[in-house]
C-alpha positions as CSV (number, residue, x, y, z in Angstrom):
1,M,-22.1,34.8,20.4
2,D,-18.7,36.6,20.8
3,I,-15.0,36.2,20.5
4,P,-12.9,35.8,23.6
5,R,-13.1,39.1,25.6
6,I,-9.4,39.6,25.7
7,F,-9.4,40.2,21.9
8,S,-12.4,42.6,22.2
9,I,-10.3,44.5,24.8
10,S,-6.9,44.6,23.1
11,E,-8.3,45.3,19.6
12,S,-11.1,47.6,20.5
13,A,-9.4,50.5,18.9
14,H,-8.3,48.7,15.7
15,R,-10.1,49.3,12.4
16,I,-8.2,46.4,10.8
17,H,-7.8,43.3,12.9
18,N,-4.9,42.0,10.9
19,P,-1.3,43.2,10.3
20,F,-2.4,45.2,7.2
21,A,-2.2,48.9,6.8
22,P,-5.1,50.9,5.3
23,E,-2.9,51.6,2.3
24,K,-2.5,47.9,1.8
25,L,-6.3,47.5,1.7
26,A,-6.5,50.3,-0.8
27,T,-3.8,48.6,-2.9
28,L,-5.6,45.3,-2.8
29,G,-8.9,46.9,-3.9
30,T,-7.2,48.6,-6.8
31,A,-5.2,45.5,-7.8
32,L,-8.5,43.5,-8.0
33,R,-9.8,46.0,-10.5
34,L,-13.1,46.3,-8.7
35,K,-16.0,47.7,-10.6
36,P,-19.1,49.5,-9.3
37,D,-21.7,47.1,-7.8
38,T,-19.2,44.2,-7.5
39,L,-20.8,42.0,-4.9
40,V,-18.6,41.1,-1.9
41,L,-19.0,38.6,0.9
42,D,-16.6,39.0,3.9
43,L,-16.6,36.1,6.4
44,G,-15.0,37.3,9.7
45,S,-15.4,40.9,8.7
46,G,-14.2,42.4,12.0
47,S,-14.8,46.2,12.1
48,G,-15.7,46.3,8.4
49,E,-12.9,48.4,7.1
50,M,-12.4,46.5,3.9
51,L,-16.1,46.5,2.9
52,C,-16.6,50.1,4.0
53,T,-13.6,51.6,2.2
54,W,-14.1,49.6,-0.9
55,A,-17.8,50.7,-1.0
56,R,-16.6,54.3,-0.7
57,D,-13.7,54.0,-3.2
58,H,-15.0,51.5,-5.7
59,A,-18.8,51.5,-5.1
60,V,-18.9,47.8,-4.3
61,R,-21.8,46.3,-2.4
62,G,-21.5,43.6,0.2
63,T,-22.2,41.8,3.4
64,G,-19.9,41.1,6.3
65,I,-20.4,38.5,9.1
66,D,-18.6,38.5,12.4
67,K,-19.0,36.8,15.8
68,S,-18.0,39.9,17.8
69,P,-21.0,42.2,18.6
70,L,-18.5,45.0,19.4
71,F,-16.7,44.8,16.0
72,T,-20.1,44.4,14.2
73,R,-21.3,47.6,15.9
74,Q,-18.1,49.4,14.9
75,A,-18.5,48.2,11.3
76,R,-22.0,49.7,11.1
77,E,-20.8,52.9,12.6
78,R,-17.9,53.0,10.1
79,A,-20.4,52.5,7.3
80,E,-22.5,55.4,8.6
81,A,-19.4,57.6,8.9
82,L,-18.3,56.9,5.4
83,G,-21.8,57.3,4.0
84,V,-22.0,53.7,2.6
85,S,-24.7,52.2,4.8
86,D,-26.9,51.8,1.7
87,R,-24.2,49.6,0.1
88,V,-22.9,47.4,2.9
89,A,-24.5,45.4,5.7
90,F,-23.0,43.8,8.7
91,I,-24.4,40.8,10.5
92,H,-23.5,39.6,14.0
93,G,-23.3,35.8,13.5
94,D,-21.1,32.8,13.1
95,A,-19.4,32.9,9.7
96,A,-18.4,29.2,9.9
97,G,-20.6,27.4,7.4
98,H,-22.2,30.5,6.0
99,V,-23.3,30.5,2.4
100,A,-24.7,33.5,0.7
101,D,-28.2,33.5,-0.7
102,E,-27.0,35.3,-3.8
103,K,-23.8,34.3,-5.6
104,V,-21.1,36.9,-5.1
105,D,-18.2,38.3,-7.3
106,V,-15.7,38.3,-4.4
107,A,-15.8,35.9,-1.4
108,A,-13.3,36.7,1.3
109,C,-12.0,35.4,4.6
110,I,-9.2,37.7,5.7
111,G,-7.4,36.3,8.7
112,A,-10.0,33.9,10.0
113,T,-9.5,30.6,8.1
114,W,-10.3,28.8,11.4
115,I,-13.9,29.1,10.2
116,G,-13.3,26.4,7.7
117,G,-10.8,24.4,9.7
118,G,-7.9,25.8,7.8
119,V,-7.1,27.1,4.3
120,P,-8.6,24.1,2.3
121,G,-11.8,24.1,4.2
122,T,-12.2,27.8,4.0
123,V,-11.6,27.9,0.3
124,A,-14.2,25.2,-0.2
125,L,-16.7,27.2,2.0
126,L,-16.1,30.4,0.1
127,S,-16.5,28.7,-3.2
128,K,-20.1,27.8,-2.4
129,S,-21.0,31.5,-2.4
130,L,-18.9,32.4,-5.5
131,R,-20.2,33.0,-9.0
132,R,-18.4,31.3,-11.9
133,G,-15.3,33.4,-12.7
134,G,-15.3,35.1,-9.3
135,I,-12.4,35.8,-6.9
136,I,-11.7,34.2,-3.5
137,L,-9.6,36.2,-1.1
138,I,-7.7,34.5,1.7
139,G,-5.8,36.3,4.4
140,E,-3.3,34.0,6.0
141,P,-0.1,33.8,8.0
142,Y,3.0,32.1,6.6
143,W,6.5,31.5,8.0
144,L,9.1,34.0,6.9
145,Q,11.6,31.4,8.0
146,M,10.8,28.0,9.5
147,P,11.0,28.2,13.3
148,P,13.9,26.0,14.6
149,T,11.8,24.5,17.4
150,E,8.2,24.0,18.4
151,E,8.8,26.4,21.3
152,V,9.6,29.2,18.8
153,A,6.5,28.4,16.8
154,K,4.4,28.6,20.0
155,G,6.1,31.9,20.8
156,C,4.5,33.1,17.5
157,D,1.1,32.2,18.9
158,A,1.0,29.1,16.6
159,G,0.0,25.7,18.0
160,A,2.9,24.1,16.2
161,R,5.3,24.6,13.3
162,S,2.9,22.6,11.1
163,D,0.2,25.2,11.5
164,F,1.8,27.4,8.8
165,C,4.2,26.9,5.9
166,L,6.7,29.0,4.0
167,L,5.3,31.4,1.3
168,P,6.2,29.2,-1.7
169,E,4.5,26.2,-0.1
170,L,1.4,28.3,0.7
171,L,1.2,29.4,-2.9
172,A,1.6,25.8,-4.0
173,T,-1.2,24.8,-1.7
174,F,-3.6,27.1,-3.5
175,R,-2.6,25.5,-6.8
176,T,-3.2,22.0,-5.5
177,L,-6.7,23.1,-4.5
178,G,-7.4,23.9,-8.1
179,Y,-6.9,27.7,-8.1
180,D,-4.6,30.2,-9.9
181,V,-3.1,32.8,-7.6
182,V,-3.9,36.0,-9.5
183,E,-2.8,38.6,-7.0
184,M,-1.3,39.0,-3.6
185,V,-0.5,41.9,-1.2
186,L,1.8,41.1,1.7
187,A,2.3,42.7,5.1
188,N,5.7,44.0,6.1
189,K,7.2,44.6,9.5
190,D,5.7,48.1,9.8
191,D,2.3,46.6,9.3
192,W,3.0,44.0,12.0
193,D,4.2,46.8,14.3
194,R,1.1,48.9,13.9
195,Y,-1.2,45.9,14.4
196,E,0.6,44.5,17.5
197,A,1.9,47.6,19.2
198,A,-1.4,49.4,19.0
199,K,-2.8,46.7,21.3
200,W,-0.4,47.8,24.1
201,L,-1.7,51.3,24.4
202,T,-5.3,50.1,24.2
203,M,-4.6,47.6,27.0
204,R,-2.9,50.2,29.2
205,L,-5.7,52.7,28.8
206,W,-8.2,49.9,29.5
207,L,-6.4,49.0,32.7
208,D,-6.3,52.6,33.9
209,E,-10.1,52.7,33.4
210,N,-10.9,49.2,34.7
211,P,-8.5,48.3,37.5
212,E,-11.1,46.2,39.3
213,D,-12.3,44.2,36.3
214,E,-12.2,40.4,36.5
215,L,-9.8,40.4,33.5
216,A,-7.5,43.1,34.8
217,Q,-4.9,40.7,36.0
218,D,-4.8,38.8,32.7
219,V,-4.6,42.0,30.7
220,R,-1.8,43.3,33.0
221,A,0.1,40.0,32.4
222,R,-0.4,40.2,28.7
223,L,0.8,43.9,28.5
224,A,3.9,43.0,30.5
225,S,4.9,40.1,28.2
226,E,3.6,41.0,24.8
227,P,6.3,43.5,23.6
228,A,9.2,41.1,24.2
229,R,7.3,38.1,22.9
230,Y,6.3,39.9,19.7
231,A,9.8,41.2,19.1
232,T,11.5,37.9,19.8
233,Y,9.1,35.6,17.8
234,T,6.3,37.0,15.6
235,R,8.2,39.9,14.2
236,E,11.1,37.7,13.1
237,Y,9.3,34.5,11.9
238,L,5.8,35.2,10.8
239,G,4.5,36.8,7.6
240,W,1.0,37.6,6.5
241,G,-0.7,38.3,3.3
242,V,-3.9,38.4,1.3
243,F,-4.1,36.1,-1.7
244,A,-6.5,36.4,-4.6
245,L,-7.6,33.1,-6.2
246,M,-9.5,32.1,-9.3
247,A,-10.6,28.6,-10.1
248,R,-8.9,27.0,-13.0
Protein backbone atom coordinates (compact mmCIF):
# COMPACT_ATOMS: atom_id res chain seq x y z
CA MET A 1 0.00 0.00 0.00
CA ASP A 2 1.51 3.30 -1.04
CA ILE A 3 0.82 6.66 -2.64
CA PRO A 4 2.00 7.30 -6.23
CA ARG A 5 5.79 7.23 -6.26
CA ILE A 6 6.09 10.70 -7.79
CA PHE A 7 4.74 12.17 -4.53
CA SER A 8 7.11 10.08 -2.42
CA ILE A 9 9.95 11.50 -4.50
CA SER A 10 8.91 15.15 -4.69
CA GLU A 11 7.81 15.43 -1.05
CA SER A 12 10.39 13.16 0.55
CA ALA A 13 12.07 16.13 2.27
CA HIS A 14 8.81 17.68 3.49
CA ARG A 15 7.78 17.45 7.11
CA ILE A 16 4.36 18.94 6.30
CA HIS A 17 2.68 17.69 3.14
CA ASN A 18 0.42 20.70 2.77
CA PRO A 19 0.93 24.45 2.21
CA PHE A 20 1.17 25.07 5.95
CA ALA A 21 4.17 26.44 7.82
CA PRO A 22 5.30 24.92 11.14
CA GLU A 23 4.27 28.19 12.76
CA LYS A 24 0.74 27.70 11.45
CA LEU A 25 0.58 24.22 12.99
CA ALA A 26 1.71 25.75 16.28
CA THR A 27 -0.90 28.50 15.96
CA LEU A 28 -3.59 25.91 15.32
CA GLY A 29 -2.62 23.84 18.35
CA THR A 30 -2.70 26.90 20.58
CA ALA A 31 -5.99 28.11 19.09
CA LEU A 32 -7.65 24.78 19.88
CA ARG A 33 -6.66 25.16 23.56
CA LEU A 34 -5.33 21.63 23.66
CA LYS A 35 -4.98 20.12 27.11
CA PRO A 36 -2.59 17.37 28.24
CA ASP A 37 -3.74 13.89 27.20
CA THR A 38 -6.14 15.21 24.57
CA LEU A 39 -6.65 12.19 22.31
CA VAL A 40 -6.13 12.91 18.59
CA LEU A 41 -6.79 10.80 15.49
CA ASP A 42 -5.10 11.96 12.29
CA LEU A 43 -6.25 10.27 9.07
CA GLY A 44 -3.71 10.82 6.30
CA SER A 45 -1.05 11.82 8.82
CA GLY A 46 1.85 12.09 6.37
CA SER A 47 5.19 12.51 8.11
CA GLY A 48 3.49 13.09 11.46
CA GLU A 49 4.49 16.67 12.14
CA MET A 50 1.15 17.71 13.62
CA LEU A 51 0.87 14.85 16.10
CA CYS A 52 4.56 14.93 17.02
CA THR A 53 4.81 18.65 17.66
CA TRP A 54 1.49 18.78 19.51
CA ALA A 55 2.63 15.87 21.68
CA ARG A 56 5.80 17.82 22.46
CA ASP A 57 4.14 21.21 22.98
CA HIS A 58 0.75 20.24 24.45
CA ALA A 59 1.26 16.67 25.72
CA VAL A 60 -1.50 15.28 23.52
CA ARG A 61 -1.72 11.58 22.71
CA GLY A 62 -2.73 10.19 19.36
CA THR A 63 -2.57 7.93 16.35
CA GLY A 64 -1.82 8.74 12.73
CA ILE A 65 -2.61 6.56 9.73
CA ASP A 66 -1.08 7.01 6.28
CA LYS A 67 -0.77 4.98 3.07
CA SER A 68 2.85 5.93 2.45
CA PRO A 69 5.42 3.61 4.07
CA LEU A 70 8.06 6.32 3.59
CA PHE A 71 6.04 9.02 5.34
CA THR A 72 5.00 6.60 8.10
CA ARG A 73 8.64 5.75 8.73
CA GLN A 74 9.54 9.44 8.77
CA ALA A 75 6.73 10.08 11.28
CA ARG A 76 8.08 7.41 13.62
CA GLU A 77 11.57 8.85 13.29
CA ARG A 78 10.24 12.32 14.05
CA ALA A 79 8.49 11.02 17.16
CA GLU A 80 11.77 9.46 18.32
CA ALA A 81 13.67 12.69 17.62
CA LEU A 82 11.20 14.77 19.61
CA GLY A 83 11.00 12.25 22.45
CA VAL A 84 7.27 11.62 22.09
CA SER A 85 7.18 8.00 20.89
CA ASP A 86 5.38 7.04 24.09
CA ARG A 87 2.56 9.46 23.25
CA VAL A 88 1.97 8.96 19.52
CA ALA A 89 1.78 5.98 17.18
CA PHE A 90 1.86 5.85 13.40
CA ILE A 91 0.26 3.08 11.39
CA HIS A 92 0.94 2.31 7.75
CA GLY A 93 -2.54 1.70 6.37
CA ASP A 94 -5.49 2.99 4.42
CA ALA A 95 -7.23 5.78 6.33
CA ALA A 96 -10.35 5.53 4.16
CA GLY A 97 -13.08 4.04 6.31
CA HIS A 98 -10.95 3.92 9.46
CA VAL A 99 -12.82 4.30 12.75
CA ALA A 100 -10.95 4.48 16.05
CA ASP A 101 -11.51 1.80 18.67
CA GLU A 102 -11.60 4.50 21.34
CA LYS A 103 -13.49 7.77 20.90
CA VAL A 104 -11.15 10.72 20.45
CA ASP A 105 -11.23 14.40 21.41
CA VAL A 106 -9.94 15.63 18.04
CA ALA A 107 -10.48 13.80 14.74
CA ALA A 108 -8.49 15.26 11.86
CA CYS A 109 -8.07 14.87 8.13
CA ILE A 110 -5.65 17.53 6.95
CA GLY A 111 -5.45 17.75 3.18
CA ALA A 112 -6.73 14.26 2.37
CA THR A 113 -10.53 14.51 2.14
CA TRP A 114 -10.42 12.13 -0.81
CA ILE A 115 -10.50 9.38 1.83
CA GLY A 116 -14.19 10.13 2.35
CA GLY A 117 -15.01 11.10 -1.22
CA GLY A 118 -14.90 14.82 -0.38
CA VAL A 119 -15.65 17.09 2.57
CA PRO A 120 -19.13 15.75 3.51
CA GLY A 121 -18.03 12.12 3.46
CA THR A 122 -14.84 12.84 5.37
CA VAL A 123 -16.68 14.80 8.06
CA ALA A 124 -19.12 11.89 8.40
CA LEU A 125 -16.21 9.43 8.68
CA LEU A 126 -14.38 11.48 11.31
CA SER A 127 -17.56 11.89 13.34
CA LYS A 128 -17.65 8.11 13.90
CA SER A 129 -14.43 8.34 15.94
CA LEU A 130 -15.32 11.53 17.83
CA ARG A 131 -16.55 11.80 21.37
CA ARG A 132 -19.53 14.01 22.09
CA GLY A 133 -18.35 17.63 22.20
CA GLY A 134 -15.13 16.87 20.33
CA ILE A 135 -13.56 18.78 17.45
CA ILE A 136 -13.20 17.77 13.81
CA LEU A 137 -10.32 19.26 11.83
CA ILE A 138 -10.57 19.49 8.05
CA GLY A 139 -7.72 20.76 5.89
CA GLU A 140 -9.05 21.71 2.48
CA PRO A 141 -8.33 23.88 -0.58
CA TYR A 142 -10.71 26.63 -1.68
CA TRP A 143 -10.72 29.11 -4.52
CA LEU A 144 -9.25 32.52 -3.77
CA GLN A 145 -11.07 33.60 -6.91
CA MET A 146 -13.18 31.46 -9.19
CA PRO A 147 -11.11 30.24 -12.16
CA PRO A 148 -12.49 31.78 -15.35
CA THR A 149 -12.21 28.52 -17.29
CA GLU A 150 -11.95 24.79 -16.71
CA GLU A 151 -8.46 24.96 -18.19
CA VAL A 152 -7.36 27.31 -15.42
CA ALA A 153 -8.89 25.02 -12.80
CA LYS A 154 -6.98 22.06 -14.22
CA GLY A 155 -3.83 24.18 -14.15
CA CYS A 156 -4.36 24.30 -10.37
CA ASP A 157 -4.33 20.48 -10.32
CA ALA A 158 -8.10 20.42 -9.85
CA GLY A 159 -10.23 18.15 -11.96
CA ALA A 160 -12.77 20.91 -12.53
CA ARG A 161 -13.90 24.26 -11.14
CA SER A 162 -16.58 22.40 -9.20
CA ASP A 163 -13.95 20.50 -7.18
CA PHE A 164 -13.56 23.47 -4.82
CA CYS A 165 -15.58 26.53 -3.84
CA LEU A 166 -14.90 30.02 -2.55
CA LEU A 167 -14.11 30.38 1.15
CA PRO A 168 -17.55 31.72 2.17
CA GLU A 169 -19.19 28.80 0.38
CA LEU A 170 -16.89 26.29 2.06
CA LEU A 171 -17.74 27.73 5.47
CA ALA A 172 -21.43 27.55 4.57
CA THR A 173 -20.98 23.90 3.60
CA PHE A 174 -19.78 23.06 7.09
CA ARG A 175 -22.88 24.71 8.53
CA THR A 176 -25.21 22.77 6.25
CA LEU A 177 -23.55 19.58 7.51
CA GLY A 178 -24.62 20.51 11.04
CA TYR A 179 -21.39 21.97 12.38
CA ASP A 180 -20.25 25.27 13.84
CA VAL A 181 -16.92 26.53 12.53
CA VAL A 182 -15.11 27.36 15.77
CA GLU A 183 -11.61 28.12 14.43
CA MET A 184 -9.65 28.37 11.21
CA VAL A 185 -6.03 28.93 10.25
CA LEU A 186 -5.39 29.78 6.62
CA ALA A 187 -2.31 29.40 4.45
CA ASN A 188 -0.81 32.42 2.70
CA LYS A 189 1.32 32.67 -0.41
CA ASP A 190 4.54 32.23 1.54
CA ASP A 191 3.18 28.92 2.87
CA TRP A 192 2.30 27.85 -0.67
CA ASP A 193 5.77 28.87 -1.90
CA ARG A 194 7.53 26.81 0.75
CA TYR A 195 5.35 23.78 0.04
CA GLU A 196 5.63 23.89 -3.74
CA ALA A 197 9.13 25.30 -4.30
CA ALA A 198 10.72 22.88 -1.86
CA LYS A 199 9.67 20.07 -4.20
CA TRP A 200 11.80 21.48 -7.00
CA LEU A 201 15.10 21.18 -5.18
CA THR A 202 14.14 17.72 -3.93
CA MET A 203 13.37 16.61 -7.48
CA ARG A 204 16.58 18.08 -8.85
CA LEU A 205 18.72 16.38 -6.22
CA TRP A 206 16.87 13.11 -6.81
CA LEU A 207 17.53 13.38 -10.55
CA ASP A 208 21.22 13.97 -9.97
CA GLU A 209 21.36 10.81 -7.86
CA ASN A 210 19.02 8.65 -9.97
CA PRO A 211 19.55 9.54 -13.64
CA GLU A 212 18.73 6.02 -14.85
CA ASP A 213 15.62 5.46 -12.74
CA GLU A 214 12.46 4.51 -14.63
CA LEU A 215 10.76 7.67 -13.35
CA ALA A 216 13.64 10.01 -14.18
CA GLN A 217 12.04 11.25 -17.41
CA ASP A 218 8.73 11.99 -15.65
CA VAL A 219 10.48 13.77 -12.79
CA ARG A 220 12.55 15.81 -15.26
CA ALA A 221 9.38 16.84 -17.13
CA ARG A 222 7.67 17.82 -13.90
CA LEU A 223 10.65 19.85 -12.71
CA ALA A 224 10.72 21.70 -16.05
CA SER A 225 7.02 22.59 -15.95
CA GLU A 226 6.09 22.99 -12.30
CA PRO A 227 7.53 26.43 -11.47
CA ALA A 228 5.64 28.18 -14.29
CA ARG A 229 2.47 26.16 -13.74
CA TYR A 230 2.46 26.95 -10.03
CA ALA A 231 3.13 30.67 -10.52
CA THR A 232 0.50 30.96 -13.25
CA TYR A 233 -2.29 28.99 -11.65
CA THR A 234 -2.11 27.63 -8.10
CA ARG A 235 -0.44 30.66 -6.54
CA GLU A 236 -3.08 33.02 -7.92
CA TYR A 237 -6.25 30.98 -7.59
CA LEU A 238 -6.00 28.41 -4.82
CA GLY A 239 -6.20 28.92 -1.07
CA TRP A 240 -5.90 26.36 1.69
CA GLY A 241 -6.80 26.19 5.34
CA VAL A 242 -7.60 24.07 8.36
CA PHE A 243 -11.08 24.42 9.80
CA ALA A 244 -12.18 23.34 13.28
CA LEU A 245 -15.75 22.11 13.56
CA MET A 246 -18.05 21.21 16.44
CA ALA A 247 -21.41 19.55 16.00
CA ARG A 248 -24.36 21.75 16.82
